[in-house]
C-alpha positions in Angstrom: 25.8 -208.3 -31.7 25.8 -208.3 -35.6 22.8 -207.5 -37.7 22.4 -207.8 -41.5 20.6 -204.5 -42.8 18.7 -205.0 -46.2 16.4 -202.8 -48.2 14.6 -202.8 -51.2 15.2 -199.1 -51.7 18.9 -199.7 -52.6 20.5 -202.1 -55.2 20.8 -205.6 -53.8 24.0 -207.1 -53.5 25.5 -209.0 -56.4 27.9 -211.2 -54.7 29.0 -212.5 -51.3 28.5 -209.1 -49.4 25.5 -207.2 -47.8 24.2 -203.6 -48.1 25.1 -203.1 -44.3 25.9 -204.6 -41.1 24.9 -202.9 -37.7 27.3 -204.2 -35.0 28.1 -203.5 -31.3 31.2 -204.8 -29.2 34.9 -203.7 -29.7 36.2 -202.7 -33.1 39.0 -204.7 -34.5 40.6 -202.9 -37.7 42.7 -205.4 -39.4 45.5 -203.9 -41.7 45.4 -204.9 -45.3 46.9 -208.0 -45.8 49.0 -209.5 -49.0 49.8 -212.7 -49.9 53.0 -213.1 -47.9 53.3 -216.3 -45.5 54.4 -215.5 -41.7 58.1 -215.6 -42.5 57.6 -213.1 -45.4 57.7 -215.2 -48.5 55.2 -214.3 -51.3 53.3 -217.0 -52.5 51.4 -217.8 -55.9 53.1 -215.2 -58.0 50.7 -214.4 -61.1 47.9 -216.5 -59.4 45.0 -214.5 -58.1 43.2 -217.5 -56.5 46.4 -218.6 -54.8 47.1 -215.3 -53.6 43.6 -214.6 -52.3 43.8 -217.8 -50.4 47.0 -216.7 -48.6 45.3 -213.4 -47.8 42.6 -215.1 -46.2 44.8 -217.4 -44.2 46.7 -214.2 -43.0 43.3 -212.5 -42.1 41.9 -215.8 -40.3 45.3 -215.9 -38.1 44.6 -212.3 -37.0 41.1 -212.5 -36.3 41.8 -215.5 -34.2 44.5 -214.0 -32.4 42.0 -211.2 -31.4 39.3 -213.8 -30.4 37.5 -213.2 -33.7 36.6 -215.1 -36.7 35.3 -214.2 -40.2 31.6 -214.4 -38.6 32.6 -211.2 -36.9 33.5 -209.3 -39.6 31.5 -206.5 -40.7 33.2 -204.5 -43.5 36.1 -205.6 -46.0 37.9 -203.7 -48.5 39.4 -205.4 -51.5 42.2 -203.9 -53.4 42.9 -205.5 -56.9 45.8 -204.7 -59.2 43.5 -205.7 -62.1 39.7 -205.6 -62.0 39.8 -208.6 -64.6 40.7 -210.7 -61.5 37.6 -209.8 -59.6 35.7 -213.0 -60.5 38.6 -215.6 -59.6 39.0 -213.4 -56.3 35.4 -213.3 -55.6 35.2 -217.2 -55.9 37.7 -217.5 -53.2 36.1 -214.9 -51.1 32.7 -216.6 -51.2 34.4 -219.6 -49.6 34.8 -217.4 -46.4 31.4 -215.4 -46.5 28.3 -216.9 -47.7 25.9 -214.3 -49.1 23.3 -214.3 -46.2 25.8 -213.2 -43.7 28.6 -211.7 -45.3 29.9 -208.4 -44.5 29.6 -204.9 -46.2 32.4 -204.8 -48.9 34.1 -202.5 -51.3 36.4 -203.6 -54.0 38.5 -201.2 -56.2 41.4 -201.4 -58.6 44.6 -199.8 -57.7 47.7 -198.9 -59.8 49.9 -200.6 -57.8 50.1 -203.1 -54.5 52.9 -203.5 -52.0 55.4 -206.0 -53.6 53.4 -205.9 -56.8 51.0 -208.4 -55.6 47.6 -208.9 -57.3 45.4 -208.5 -54.2 45.3 -206.8 -50.7 42.2 -207.3 -48.5 41.4 -205.2 -45.2 38.8 -205.8 -42.7 36.9 -204.7 -39.6 35.5 -207.0 -37.2 33.2 -206.6 -34.0 34.5 -208.5 -31.0 32.4 -209.3 -28.0 33.6 -207.3 -25.1 
């Protein structure tokens, strides 16, 4: 079960995420994914949109292996090398999560990411038992 929680007593979301998601089932914690292909090759060096697409391909493969999909994701955390890349990352992100049913999200700028990539995304999903 996955239910979007919204209240007018807190700020409305300003993108493809929701204030909260109430969920039941088995919890799946997906480790942060960076823009590596399954054979370990870095893609789209210097291209935040291309790197974000690869991150989502990796997330999708892991979710699928666990019997889940993006519809089951209840929380994401986005780590950016540069917050100036937020809009370009968010445009790709919005292709996978519509604003109505999107998970809760945090996005932060960090001083450095593994392999000096531009983006890393982790997620939590609820999988039906």
